[in-house]
C-alpha positions as CSV (number, residue, x, y, z in Angstrom):
1,X,0.0,0.0,0.0
2,X,1.3,3.4,-0.9
3,X,0.4,7.0,-0.1
4,X,0.9,9.6,-2.8
5,X,2.5,12.8,-1.6
6,X,1.5,15.6,-4.1
7,X,4.1,18.0,-2.7
8,X,6.9,15.4,-3.3
9,X,5.2,14.0,-6.4
10,X,6.0,10.4,-5.4
11,X,4.6,7.3,-3.7
12,X,5.6,6.4,-0.2
13,X,5.2,2.8,0.9
14,X,3.1,2.6,4.1
15,X,2.2,-1.1,4.3
16,X,3.5,-4.3,2.7
17,X,1.9,-7.6,1.9
18,X,-1.4,-8.7,0.5
19,X,-4.1,-6.0,1.0
20,X,-7.0,-7.8,-0.7
21,X,-8.9,-8.7,2.5
22,X,-8.5,-5.2,3.9
23,X,-9.6,-3.6,0.6
24,X,-12.7,-5.7,0.6
25,X,-13.5,-5.1,4.2
26,X,-13.0,-1.4,4.1
27,X,-15.3,-1.1,1.0
28,X,-18.3,-2.6,2.9
29,X,-17.3,-6.2,2.0
30,X,-17.4,-5.5,-1.8
31,X,-15.3,-8.2,-3.4
32,X,-14.6,-5.9,-6.4
33,X,-12.3,-3.8,-4.2
34,X,-10.2,-6.8,-3.0
35,X,-10.2,-8.5,-6.4
36,X,-9.0,-5.5,-8.3
37,X,-5.5,-5.0,-9.7
38,X,-5.3,-1.7,-7.9
39,X,-7.7,0.1,-5.5
40,X,-7.6,3.8,-4.6
41,X,-8.9,5.7,-1.6
42,X,-9.3,9.4,-2.4
43,X,-8.8,11.7,0.6
44,X,-9.8,15.4,0.8
45,X,-9.1,18.1,3.3
46,X,-12.7,19.3,3.6
47,X,-11.9,21.9,6.2
48,X,-9.2,23.5,4.0
49,X,-11.6,23.3,1.0
50,X,-14.3,25.1,3.0
51,X,-11.8,27.7,4.2
52,X,-10.7,28.4,0.6
53,X,-14.0,28.0,-1.3
54,X,-16.6,28.7,1.4
55,X,-19.8,26.7,1.3
56,X,-18.8,25.3,-2.1
57,X,-15.6,23.7,-0.8
58,X,-17.3,20.4,0.2
59,X,-18.9,20.1,-3.2
60,X,-15.7,20.9,-5.0
61,X,-13.8,18.2,-3.1
62,X,-16.3,15.6,-4.2
63,X,-16.4,17.0,-7.8
64,X,-12.6,16.7,-8.0
65,X,-12.7,13.1,-6.7
66,X,-15.3,12.3,-9.4
67,X,-13.2,14.0,-12.1
68,X,-10.1,11.9,-11.0
69,X,-12.3,8.8,-11.1
70,X,-13.5,9.7,-14.6
71,X,-9.8,9.9,-15.8
72,X,-9.2,6.5,-14.1
73,X,-12.1,5.0,-16.1
74,X,-10.7,6.2,-19.3
75,X,-7.1,5.0,-18.5
76,X,-8.4,1.6,-17.4
77,X,-10.4,1.2,-20.6
78,X,-7.4,2.2,-22.7
79,X,-5.5,-0.6,-21.1
80,X,-8.2,-3.1,-21.7
81,X,-9.2,-3.2,-18.0
82,X,-12.5,-2.4,-16.2
83,X,-13.0,0.1,-13.5
84,X,-15.6,1.1,-10.9
85,X,-16.1,3.8,-8.5
86,X,-17.0,2.7,-5.0
87,X,-19.0,5.2,-3.0
88,X,-19.7,3.0,0.0
89,X,-17.0,2.4,2.6
90,X,-16.3,2.5,6.3
91,X,-15.0,6.0,6.8
92,X,-13.6,5.7,10.3
93,X,-12.0,2.2,9.6
94,X,-10.4,3.6,6.4
95,X,-9.0,6.5,8.3
96,X,-7.5,4.2,11.0
97,X,-6.2,1.7,8.4
98,X,-4.5,4.4,6.4
99,X,-3.2,6.2,9.5
100,X,-4.8,9.5,8.5
101,X,-4.2,12.3,11.0
102,X,-6.3,14.7,8.9
103,X,-8.6,14.6,5.8
104,X,-11.7,12.7,4.9
105,X,-12.0,9.7,2.6
106,X,-14.5,10.8,-0.1
107,X,-14.3,8.0,-2.8
108,X,-12.9,4.6,-3.5
109,X,-12.0,3.4,-6.9
110,X,-11.0,-0.1,-8.2
111,X,-9.3,-1.1,-11.5
112,X,-9.0,-4.7,-12.7
113,X,-10.0,-7.3,-15.2
114,X,-13.7,-7.2,-15.9
115,X,-15.7,-10.1,-14.6
116,X,-19.0,-10.8,-16.3
117,X,-22.0,-10.4,-14.0
118,X,-25.1,-12.4,-14.9
119,X,-27.3,-9.9,-13.2
120,X,-26.3,-7.2,-15.7
121,X,-27.2,-8.1,-19.3
122,X,-26.9,-5.7,-22.2
123,X,-29.8,-6.2,-24.7
């Protein structure tokens, strides 16, 4: 598991080993998070966003997470992979697991090989 430091522009390792069970558990038991090739947790500093943008800050933080997710969808598709945004997760457990001192998890996102779902049929 890695944390991206935008100021440094690099990834910092924060945990080693198989993270599949944790990814599934933190995403409300959704297997797609644990079975993915890569899963992301997007973290926003909502207080800072509100200080800077006022009442719109909260909305802007979620809008930016969605825009990043959209770019990840396009990148995954270009590589022949599937992707999905995950809007349901255990906030407090994610914070503890990632060791967040500040910030709020706003979005999860998983990329991997698509698995056909018989519940979803294109006609």
